[in-house]
Backbone and ligand atoms as CSV (ligand in chain L), in Angstrom:
chain,resi,resn,atom,element,x,y,z
A,1,MET,N,N,-2.639,-12.017,-13.533
A,1,MET,CA,C,-1.825,-11.325,-12.519
A,1,MET,C,C,-2.737,-10.903,-11.353
A,2,LYS,N,N,-2.286,-11.220,-10.140
A,2,LYS,CA,C,-3.113,-10.880,-8.976
A,2,LYS,C,C,-2.340,-9.996,-7.989
A,3,PHE,N,N,-2.984,-8.914,-7.582
A,3,PHE,CA,C,-2.380,-8.000,-6.606
A,3,PHE,C,C,-3.175,-8.026,-5.300
A,4,LEU,N,N,-2.428,-7.959,-4.223
A,4,LEU,CA,C,-3.018,-7.720,-2.901
A,4,LEU,C,C,-2.717,-6.270,-2.538
A,5,ILE,N,N,-3.754,-5.511,-2.216
A,5,ILE,CA,C,-3.576,-4.094,-1.871
A,5,ILE,C,C,-3.961,-3.901,-0.414
A,6,ILE,N,N,-2.958,-3.540,0.375
A,6,ILE,CA,C,-3.124,-3.464,1.828
A,6,ILE,C,C,-3.079,-2.010,2.283
A,7,ASN,N,N,-4.051,-1.633,3.078
A,7,ASN,CA,C,-4.036,-0.316,3.721
A,7,ASN,C,C,-4.075,-0.489,5.232
A,8,GLY,N,N,-3.228,0.243,5.902
A,8,GLY,CA,C,-3.067,0.109,7.339
A,8,GLY,C,C,-3.993,1.005,8.142
A,9,PRO,N,N,-3.637,1.231,9.400
A,9,PRO,CA,C,-4.536,1.882,10.358
A,9,PRO,C,C,-4.962,3.294,9.942
A,10,ASN,N,N,-6.237,3.546,10.144
A,10,ASN,CA,C,-6.875,4.853,9.941
A,10,ASN,C,C,-7.103,5.219,8.472
A,11,ILE,N,N,-6.673,4.357,7.552
A,11,ILE,CA,C,-6.969,4.641,6.143
A,11,ILE,C,C,-8.478,4.492,5.894
A,12,ASN,N,N,-9.152,3.688,6.710
A,12,ASN,CA,C,-10.616,3.578,6.610
A,12,ASN,C,C,-11.317,4.882,7.012
A,13,MET,N,N,-10.578,5.800,7.599
A,13,MET,CA,C,-11.156,7.081,8.036
A,13,MET,C,C,-10.943,8.200,7.010
A,14,LEU,N,N,-10.458,7.850,5.826
A,14,LEU,CA,C,-10.238,8.885,4.803
A,14,LEU,C,C,-11.525,9.670,4.557
A,15,GLY,N,N,-11.371,10.940,4.333
A,15,GLY,CA,C,-12.520,11.823,4.142
A,15,GLY,C,C,-12.822,12.581,5.423
A,16,LEU,N,N,-12.816,11.839,6.553
A,16,LEU,CA,C,-13.026,12.467,7.868
A,16,LEU,C,C,-11.702,12.877,8.491
A,17,ARG,N,N,-10.691,12.098,8.173
A,17,ARG,CA,C,-9.408,12.195,8.844
A,17,ARG,C,C,-8.536,13.284,8.226
A,18,GLU,N,N,-8.207,14.339,8.978
A,18,GLU,CA,C,-7.272,15.379,8.538
A,18,GLU,C,C,-7.358,15.635,7.019
A,19,PRO,N,N,-8.482,16.130,6.538
A,19,PRO,CA,C,-8.617,16.295,5.083
A,19,PRO,C,C,-7.570,17.210,4.461
A,20,SER,N,N,-7.002,18.118,5.271
A,20,SER,CA,C,-5.966,18.996,4.697
A,20,SER,C,C,-4.680,18.217,4.387
A,21,VAL,N,N,-4.534,17.067,5.030
A,21,VAL,CA,C,-3.346,16.225,4.775
A,21,VAL,C,C,-3.675,15.104,3.796
A,22,TYR,N,N,-4.850,14.451,4.027
A,22,TYR,CA,C,-5.153,13.222,3.291
A,22,TYR,C,C,-6.252,13.380,2.240
A,23,GLY,N,N,-6.819,14.579,2.122
A,23,GLY,CA,C,-7.839,14.817,1.111
A,23,GLY,C,C,-9.243,14.555,1.633
A,24,ALA,N,N,-10.222,14.896,0.809
A,24,ALA,CA,C,-11.635,14.847,1.225
A,24,ALA,C,C,-12.339,13.581,0.771
A,25,GLN,N,N,-11.662,12.763,-0.027
A,25,GLN,CA,C,-12.334,11.572,-0.553
A,25,GLN,C,C,-12.264,10.411,0.445
A,26,SER,N,N,-13.291,9.570,0.390
A,26,SER,CA,C,-13.432,8.477,1.365
A,26,SER,C,C,-12.608,7.244,0.976
A,27,TYR,N,N,-12.523,6.305,1.929
A,27,TYR,CA,C,-11.873,5.012,1.634
A,27,TYR,C,C,-12.667,4.247,0.570
A,28,ALA,N,N,-13.988,4.394,0.594
A,28,ALA,CA,C,-14.804,3.731,-0.445
A,28,ALA,C,C,-14.407,4.244,-1.830
A,29,ALA,N,N,-14.144,5.542,-1.931
A,29,ALA,CA,C,-13.726,6.115,-3.221
A,29,ALA,C,C,-12.348,5.578,-3.620
A,30,LEU,N,N,-11.474,5.421,-2.641
A,30,LEU,CA,C,-10.142,4.867,-2.937
A,30,LEU,C,C,-10.274,3.425,-3.435
A,31,GLN,N,N,-11.134,2.656,-2.772
A,31,GLN,CA,C,-11.336,1.259,-3.196
A,31,GLN,C,C,-11.832,1.215,-4.646
A,32,GLU,N,N,-12.729,2.123,-4.982
A,32,GLU,CA,C,-13.288,2.174,-6.337
A,32,GLU,C,C,-12.191,2.486,-7.357
A,33,LEU,N,N,-11.333,3.459,-7.035
A,33,LEU,CA,C,-10.228,3.813,-7.946
A,33,LEU,C,C,-9.287,2.611,-8.141
A,34,ILE,N,N,-8.970,1.924,-7.049
A,34,ILE,CA,C,-8.056,0.772,-7.135
A,34,ILE,C,C,-8.696,-0.330,-7.978
A,35,ARG,N,N,-9.982,-0.626,-7.697
A,35,ARG,CA,C,-10.664,-1.701,-8.431
A,35,ARG,C,C,-10.754,-1.386,-9.916
A,36,SER,N,N,-11.089,-0.125,-10.259
A,36,SER,CA,C,-11.244,0.197,-11.675
A,36,SER,C,C,-9.894,0.222,-12.386
A,37,THR,N,N,-8.855,0.712,-11.711
A,37,THR,CA,C,-7.525,0.723,-12.341
A,37,THR,C,C,-7.054,-0.708,-12.595
A,38,CYS,N,N,-7.268,-1.581,-11.623
A,38,CYS,CA,C,-6.866,-2.977,-11.801
A,38,CYS,C,C,-7.672,-3.619,-12.934
A,39,ALA,N,N,-8.982,-3.392,-12.948
A,39,ALA,CA,C,-9.830,-3.999,-13.987
A,39,ALA,C,C,-9.388,-3.542,-15.377
A,40,GLU,N,N,-9.093,-2.244,-15.523
A,40,GLU,CA,C,-8.666,-1.710,-16.830
A,40,GLU,C,C,-7.356,-2.331,-17.299
A,41,ASN,N,N,-6.580,-2.829,-16.348
A,41,ASN,CA,C,-5.272,-3.389,-16.676
A,41,ASN,C,C,-5.228,-4.906,-16.586
A,42,GLY,N,N,-6.409,-5.531,-16.492
A,42,GLY,CA,C,-6.486,-6.984,-16.481
A,42,GLY,C,C,-5.891,-7.628,-15.236
A,43,ILE,N,N,-5.933,-6.895,-14.136
A,43,ILE,CA,C,-5.342,-7.389,-12.883
A,43,ILE,C,C,-6.466,-7.770,-11.919
A,44,ASP,N,N,-6.371,-8.963,-11.345
A,44,ASP,CA,C,-7.283,-9.342,-10.246
A,44,ASP,C,C,-6.772,-8.658,-8.992
A,45,CYS,N,N,-7.673,-8.070,-8.208
A,45,CYS,CA,C,-7.158,-7.440,-6.990
A,45,CYS,C,C,-7.978,-7.831,-5.774
A,46,GLU,N,N,-7.275,-7.947,-4.674
A,46,GLU,CA,C,-7.907,-8.146,-3.373
A,46,GLU,C,C,-7.516,-6.964,-2.504
A,47,LEU,N,N,-8.513,-6.308,-1.926
A,47,LEU,CA,C,-8.238,-5.166,-1.047
A,47,LEU,C,C,-8.384,-5.592,0.403
A,48,PHE,N,N,-7.490,-5.098,1.228
A,48,PHE,CA,C,-7.518,-5.423,2.651
A,48,PHE,C,C,-7.124,-4.197,3.439
A,49,GLN,N,N,-7.948,-3.857,4.436
A,49,GLN,CA,C,-7.601,-2.747,5.336
A,49,GLN,C,C,-7.696,-3.257,6.757
A,50,SER,N,N,-6.694,-2.916,7.563
A,50,SER,CA,C,-6.761,-3.297,8.978
A,50,SER,C,C,-6.076,-2.247,9.838
A,51,ASN,N,N,-6.598,-2.139,11.042
A,51,ASN,CA,C,-5.988,-1.257,12.045
A,51,ASN,C,C,-5.034,-2.035,12.950
A,52,HIS,N,N,-4.777,-3.319,12.611
A,52,HIS,CA,C,-4.015,-4.203,13.496
A,52,HIS,C,C,-2.771,-4.750,12.798
A,53,GLU,N,N,-1.652,-4.548,13.411
A,53,GLU,CA,C,-0.375,-4.966,12.821
A,53,GLU,C,C,-0.349,-6.476,12.535
A,54,GLY,N,N,-0.766,-7.284,13.519
A,54,GLY,CA,C,-0.718,-8.742,13.347
A,54,GLY,C,C,-1.619,-9.213,12.216
A,55,ALA,N,N,-2.751,-8.550,12.035
A,55,ALA,CA,C,-3.666,-8.929,10.950
A,55,ALA,C,C,-3.012,-8.650,9.600
A,56,ILE,N,N,-2.235,-7.582,9.525
A,56,ILE,CA,C,-1.526,-7.262,8.276
A,56,ILE,C,C,-0.424,-8.296,8.027
A,57,VAL,N,N,0.284,-8.676,9.077
A,57,VAL,CA,C,1.312,-9.726,8.950
A,57,VAL,C,C,0.659,-11.029,8.473
A,58,ASP,N,N,-0.471,-11.401,9.087
A,58,ASP,CA,C,-1.178,-12.633,8.673
A,58,ASP,C,C,-1.557,-12.571,7.196
A,59,LYS,N,N,-2.068,-11.419,6.775
A,59,LYS,CA,C,-2.527,-11.281,5.383
A,59,LYS,C,C,-1.355,-11.425,4.406
A,60,ILE,N,N,-0.231,-10.834,4.744
A,60,ILE,CA,C,0.957,-10.951,3.879
A,60,ILE,C,C,1.403,-12.418,3.804
A,61,GLN,N,N,1.425,-13.100,4.938
A,61,GLN,CA,C,1.828,-14.514,4.936
A,61,GLN,C,C,0.884,-15.348,4.067
A,62,GLN,N,N,-0.419,-15.060,4.178
A,62,GLN,CA,C,-1.418,-15.829,3.408
A,62,GLN,C,C,-1.308,-15.577,1.903
A,63,ALA,N,N,-0.668,-14.467,1.524
A,63,ALA,CA,C,-0.530,-14.140,0.095
A,63,ALA,C,C,0.541,-14.984,-0.580
A,64,CYS,N,N,1.323,-15.694,0.220
A,64,CYS,CA,C,2.427,-16.504,-0.305
A,64,CYS,C,C,1.887,-17.524,-1.307
A,65,GLY,N,N,2.381,-17.450,-2.539
A,65,GLY,CA,C,1.928,-18.380,-3.578
A,65,GLY,C,C,0.583,-18.017,-4.185
A,66,ARG,N,N,-0.037,-16.951,-3.705
A,66,ARG,CA,C,-1.370,-16.555,-4.203
A,66,ARG,C,C,-1.352,-15.223,-4.925
A,67,ALA,N,N,-0.541,-14.272,-4.444
A,67,ALA,CA,C,-0.491,-12.948,-5.085
A,67,ALA,C,C,0.838,-12.793,-5.818
A,68,ASP,N,N,0.765,-12.112,-6.965
A,68,ASP,CA,C,1.994,-11.838,-7.735
A,68,ASP,C,C,2.665,-10.562,-7.250
A,69,GLY,N,N,1.868,-9.637,-6.704
A,69,GLY,CA,C,2.431,-8.365,-6.249
A,69,GLY,C,C,1.618,-7.814,-5.097
A,70,ILE,N,N,2.278,-6.989,-4.287
A,70,ILE,CA,C,1.609,-6.351,-3.148
A,70,ILE,C,C,1.807,-4.846,-3.248
A,71,ILE,N,N,0.732,-4.108,-3.042
A,71,ILE,CA,C,0.814,-2.655,-2.889
A,71,ILE,C,C,0.375,-2.362,-1.468
A,72,ILE,N,N,1.200,-1.621,-0.752
A,72,ILE,CA,C,0.915,-1.437,0.675
A,72,ILE,C,C,1.117,0.008,1.106
A,73,ASN,N,N,0.063,0.533,1.763
A,73,ASN,CA,C,0.208,1.764,2.527
A,73,ASN,C,C,0.111,1.337,3.994
A,74,PRO,N,N,1.244,1.166,4.647
A,74,PRO,CA,C,1.215,0.656,6.024
A,74,PRO,C,C,0.788,1.703,7.033
A,75,ALA,N,N,0.540,2.944,6.561
A,75,ALA,CA,C,0.134,4.056,7.427
A,75,ALA,C,C,1.142,4.208,8.564
A,76,ALA,N,N,0.692,4.357,9.804
A,76,ALA,CA,C,1.639,4.619,10.897
A,76,ALA,C,C,2.616,3.463,11.116
A,77,TYR,N,N,2.218,2.235,10.719
A,77,TYR,CA,C,3.138,1.102,10.889
A,77,TYR,C,C,4.368,1.207,9.990
A,78,THR,N,N,4.281,2.063,8.976
A,78,THR,CA,C,5.449,2.338,8.126
A,78,THR,C,C,6.685,2.598,8.978
A,79,HIS,N,N,6.458,3.425,10.003
A,79,HIS,CA,C,7.578,4.003,10.752
A,79,HIS,C,C,7.954,3.195,11.988
A,80,THR,N,N,7.249,2.087,12.216
A,80,THR,CA,C,7.487,1.316,13.446
A,80,THR,C,C,7.632,-0.187,13.234
A,81,SER,N,N,7.107,-0.717,12.127
A,81,SER,CA,C,6.880,-2.164,12.085
A,81,SER,C,C,7.982,-2.959,11.394
A,82,ILE,N,N,8.800,-3.562,12.214
A,82,ILE,CA,C,9.772,-4.528,11.685
A,82,ILE,C,C,9.048,-5.831,11.345
A,83,ALA,N,N,7.925,-6.095,12.020
A,83,ALA,CA,C,7.152,-7.321,11.739
A,83,ALA,C,C,6.592,-7.311,10.316
A,84,ILE,N,N,6.086,-6.160,9.863
A,84,ILE,CA,C,5.564,-6.091,8.483
A,84,ILE,C,C,6.724,-6.159,7.490
A,85,LEU,N,N,7.826,-5.485,7.789
A,85,LEU,CA,C,9.033,-5.588,6.945
A,85,LEU,C,C,9.440,-7.060,6.808
A,86,ASP,N,N,9.522,-7.773,7.920
A,86,ASP,CA,C,9.960,-9.172,7.881
A,86,ASP,C,C,8.970,-10.052,7.126
A,87,ALA,N,N,7.680,-9.766,7.256
A,87,ALA,CA,C,6.664,-10.557,6.544
A,87,ALA,C,C,6.829,-10.396,5.033
A,88,LEU,N,N,7.054,-9.155,4.587
A,88,LEU,CA,C,7.254,-8.928,3.144
A,88,LEU,C,C,8.505,-9.649,2.659
A,89,LYS,N,N,9.568,-9.614,3.464
A,89,LYS,CA,C,10.794,-10.305,3.079
A,89,LYS,C,C,10.581,-11.819,3.073
A,90,ALA,N,N,9.777,-12.302,4.004
A,90,ALA,CA,C,9.547,-13.752,4.116
A,90,ALA,C,C,8.843,-14.307,2.884
A,91,VAL,N,N,7.850,-13.569,2.368
A,91,VAL,CA,C,7.071,-14.104,1.242
A,91,VAL,C,C,7.725,-13.819,-0.107
A,92,SER,N,N,8.672,-12.867,-0.135
A,92,SER,CA,C,9.391,-12.527,-1.377
A,92,SER,C,C,8.457,-12.155,-2.526
A,93,ILE,N,N,7.354,-11.514,-2.226
A,93,ILE,CA,C,6.450,-11.037,-3.282
A,93,ILE,C,C,6.819,-9.578,-3.547
A,94,PRO,N,N,7.085,-9.193,-4.806
A,94,PRO,CA,C,7.427,-7.793,-5.074
A,94,PRO,C,C,6.357,-6.838,-4.529
A,95,ALA,N,N,6.813,-5.831,-3.792
A,95,ALA,CA,C,5.884,-4.911,-3.134
A,95,ALA,C,C,6.236,-3.466,-3.452
A,96,VAL,N,N,5.196,-2.644,-3.532
A,96,VAL,CA,C,5.353,-1.201,-3.737
A,96,VAL,C,C,4.688,-0.492,-2.558
A,97,GLU,N,N,5.385,0.502,-2.018
A,97,GLU,CA,C,4.899,1.287,-0.877
A,97,GLU,C,C,4.211,2.559,-1.399
A,98,VAL,N,N,3.062,2.877,-0.815
A,98,VAL,CA,C,2.339,4.097,-1.202
A,98,VAL,C,C,2.004,4.906,0.045
A,99,HIS,N,N,2.191,6.212,-0.050
A,99,HIS,CA,C,1.706,7.142,0.981
A,99,HIS,C,C,0.946,8.257,0.289
A,100,LEU,N,N,-0.218,8.576,0.834
A,100,LEU,CA,C,-1.010,9.670,0.269
A,100,LEU,C,C,-0.277,10.999,0.425
A,101,SER,N,N,0.285,11.209,1.597
A,101,SER,CA,C,0.966,12.478,1.887
A,101,SER,C,C,2.451,12.362,1.566
A,102,ASP,N,N,3.102,13.503,1.521
A,102,ASP,CA,C,4.545,13.528,1.274
A,102,ASP,C,C,5.256,13.383,2.621
A,103,VAL,N,N,5.435,12.144,3.040
A,103,VAL,CA,C,5.979,11.901,4.388
A,103,VAL,C,C,7.353,12.532,4.593
A,104,LYS,N,N,8.100,12.667,3.500
A,104,LYS,CA,C,9.462,13.230,3.622
A,104,LYS,C,C,9.443,14.691,4.088
A,105,SER,N,N,8.346,15.383,3.839
A,105,SER,CA,C,8.292,16.789,4.246
A,105,SER,C,C,7.507,16.975,5.547
A,106,ARG,N,N,7.264,15.860,6.273
A,106,ARG,CA,C,6.486,15.941,7.518
A,106,ARG,C,C,7.396,15.747,8.743
A,107,GLU,N,N,6.814,15.306,9.844
A,107,GLU,CA,C,7.538,15.240,11.119
A,107,GLU,C,C,8.747,14.297,11.048
A,108,ALA,N,N,9.686,14.537,11.956
A,108,ALA,CA,C,10.907,13.722,12.006
A,108,ALA,C,C,10.584,12.243,12.207
A,109,PHE,N,N,9.539,11.935,13.003
A,109,PHE,CA,C,9.250,10.530,13.282
A,109,PHE,C,C,8.710,9.783,12.065
A,110,ARG,N,N,8.359,10.528,11.013
A,110,ARG,CA,C,7.881,9.863,9.786
A,110,ARG,C,C,9.008,9.647,8.777
A,111,GLN,N,N,10.231,9.994,9.134
A,111,GLN,CA,C,11.307,9.951,8.139
A,111,GLN,C,C,11.886,8.566,7.920
A,112,ILE,N,N,11.621,7.662,8.867
A,112,ILE,CA,C,12.086,6.280,8.653
A,112,ILE,C,C,10.928,5.441,8.126
A,113,SER,N,N,11.200,4.628,7.114
A,113,SER,CA,C,10.218,3.648,6.656
A,113,SER,C,C,10.857,2.269,6.718
A,114,TYR,N,N,10.458,1.498,7.721
A,114,TYR,CA,C,10.941,0.118,7.796
A,114,TYR,C,C,10.347,-0.707,6.660
A,115,VAL,N,N,9.041,-0.544,6.440
A,115,VAL,CA,C,8.363,-1.343,5.415
A,115,VAL,C,C,8.968,-1.067,4.038
A,116,GLY,N,N,9.328,0.189,3.798
A,116,GLY,CA,C,9.902,0.563,2.501
A,116,GLY,C,C,11.187,-0.185,2.179
A,117,MET,N,N,11.847,-0.697,3.207
A,117,MET,CA,C,13.097,-1.438,2.976
A,117,MET,C,C,12.863,-2.758,2.253
A,118,ALA,N,N,11.607,-3.218,2.228
A,118,ALA,CA,C,11.290,-4.460,1.509
A,118,ALA,C,C,10.524,-4.175,0.218
A,119,CYS,N,N,10.480,-2.909,-0.197
A,119,CYS,CA,C,9.681,-2.537,-1.379
A,119,CYS,C,C,10.580,-2.138,-2.539
A,120,VAL,N,N,10.122,-2.429,-3.749
A,120,VAL,CA,C,10.921,-2.097,-4.932
A,120,VAL,C,C,10.766,-0.628,-5.321
A,121,LYS,N,N,9.712,0.025,-4.845
A,121,LYS,CA,C,9.500,1.436,-5.172
A,121,LYS,C,C,8.526,2.051,-4.172
A,122,THR,N,N,8.624,3.380,-4.015
A,122,THR,CA,C,7.718,4.117,-3.120
A,122,THR,C,C,7.105,5.291,-3.870
A,123,TYR,N,N,5.791,5.465,-3.701
A,123,TYR,CA,C,5.099,6.663,-4.196
A,123,TYR,C,C,4.597,7.416,-2.982
A,124,MET,N,N,4.844,8.720,-2.933
A,124,MET,CA,C,4.341,9.523,-1.809
A,124,MET,C,C,3.953,10.916,-2.279
A,125,GLY,N,N,2.951,11.474,-1.588
A,125,GLY,CA,C,2.569,12.856,-1.861
A,125,GLY,C,C,1.721,13.046,-3.108
A,126,LEU,N,N,1.200,11.960,-3.653
A,126,LEU,CA,C,0.409,12.045,-4.887
A,126,LEU,C,C,-1.069,11.794,-4.639
A,127,GLY,N,N,-1.459,11.665,-3.357
A,127,GLY,CA,C,-2.857,11.356,-3.057
A,127,GLY,C,C,-3.253,10.018,-3.660
A,128,PHE,N,N,-4.516,9.922,-4.087
A,128,PHE,CA,C,-5.014,8.662,-4.654
A,128,PHE,C,C,-4.221,8.236,-5.884
A,129,ASP,N,N,-3.695,9.225,-6.631
A,129,ASP,CA,C,-2.993,8.873,-7.869
A,129,ASP,C,C,-1.755,8.007,-7.607
A,130,GLY,N,N,-1.218,8.089,-6.392
A,130,GLY,CA,C,-0.073,7.239,-6.048
A,130,GLY,C,C,-0.418,5.759,-6.172
A,131,TYR,N,N,-1.642,5.388,-5.806
A,131,TYR,CA,C,-2.063,3.984,-5.930
A,131,TYR,C,C,-2.169,3.590,-7.409
A,132,ARG,N,N,-2.728,4.494,-8.225
A,132,ARG,CA,C,-2.856,4.204,-9.655
A,132,ARG,C,C,-1.476,3.992,-10.273
A,133,GLN,N,N,-0.541,4.916,-9.926
A,133,GLN,CA,C,0.813,4.797,-10.472
A,133,GLN,C,C,1.507,3.536,-9.971
A,134,ALA,N,N,1.253,3.178,-8.722
A,134,ALA,CA,C,1.866,1.966,-8.158
A,134,ALA,C,C,1.369,0.715,-8.889
A,135,ILE,N,N,0.070,0.675,-9.193
A,135,ILE,CA,C,-0.494,-0.478,-9.917
A,135,ILE,C,C,0.157,-0.596,-11.294
A,136,LEU,N,N,0.262,0.536,-12.008
A,136,LEU,CA,C,0.848,0.511,-13.360
A,136,LEU,C,C,2.325,0.120,-13.301
A,137,PHE,N,N,3.044,0.672,-12.327
A,137,PHE,CA,C,4.469,0.344,-12.182
A,137,PHE,C,C,4.649,-1.146,-11.899
A,138,LEU,N,N,3.858,-1.674,-10.942
A,138,LEU,CA,C,4.042,-3.067,-10.517
A,138,LEU,C,C,3.691,-4.033,-11.656
A,139,LYS,N,N,2.693,-3.674,-12.431
A,139,LYS,CA,C,2.348,-4.513,-13.595
A,139,LYS,C,C,3.548,-4.591,-14.545
A,140,ASP,N,N,4.113,-3.428,-14.901
A,140,ASP,CA,C,5.273,-3.394,-15.808
A,140,ASP,C,C,6.465,-4.120,-15.196
A,141,TYR,N,N,6.674,-3.922,-13.906
A,141,TYR,CA,C,7.798,-4.552,-13.199
A,141,TYR,C,C,7.681,-6.078,-13.295
A,142,LEU,N,N,6.463,-6.591,-13.073
A,142,LEU,CA,C,6.275,-8.038,-13.076
A,142,LEU,C,C,6.359,-8.612,-14.487
A,143,LEU,N,N,6.045,-7.782,-15.482
A,143,LEU,CA,C,6.133,-8.238,-16.875
A,143,LEU,C,C,7.554,-8.069,-17.397
A,144,GLY,N,N,8.421,-7.551,-16.543
A,144,GLY,CA,C,9.834,-7.404,-16.920
A,144,GLY,C,C,10.144,-6.127,-17.678
A,145,GLY,N,N,9.222,-5.156,-17.624
A,145,GLY,CA,C,9.400,-3.904,-18.377
A,145,GLY,C,C,10.232,-2.861,-17.662
L,1,DQA,C1,C,0.441,7.783,5.529
L,1,DQA,C2,C,1.569,8.558,6.225
L,1,DQA,C3,C,1.833,8.003,7.607
L,1,DQA,O1,O,2.891,8.725,8.226
L,1,DQA,C4,C,0.592,8.151,8.466
L,1,DQA,O2,O,0.808,7.588,9.740
L,1,DQA,C5,C,-0.615,7.579,7.819
L,1,DQA,C6,C,-0.814,7.760,6.383
L,1,DQA,C7,C,0.056,8.395,4.178
L,1,DQA,O3,O,-0.630,7.722,3.424
L,1,DQA,O4,O,0.415,9.546,3.895
L,1,DQA,O5,O,-1.480,7.037,8.495
L,1,DQA,O6,O,0.869,6.457,5.297
């Protein structure tokens, strides 16, 4: 089983970026948690982070026929990107949306998630643990559990 894990703009700034919202741990620490959770569960994983919408669309398209599942934190593109929504729909790879913060309790402009419309489940407000839970959920989902 192979997962593609995509993080959008400014996720590479974790640790420096608004620690009261996103926590004090770095993106390197997040990558380590994702890699170890996948390894413990027998999942091959590819991590990708980009600050560019088109690069994320390209990566999703390239996953066609290569990845069994996608976990995506589209960051600010969550609330704006019909292109990422359409890319996920185009490849038909089961996807799970993750947000570190509880977007539902934040600003009005964060209340819409276009990307979430192509996802089978969303985790939010759980910090790094949301990624761990998303990996476990997607594994069970793909195994038909
Ligand atoms: C985020 C929430 C988004 O609203 C924000 O733009 C981000 C991070 C989160 O993980 O909580 O960049 O996706």
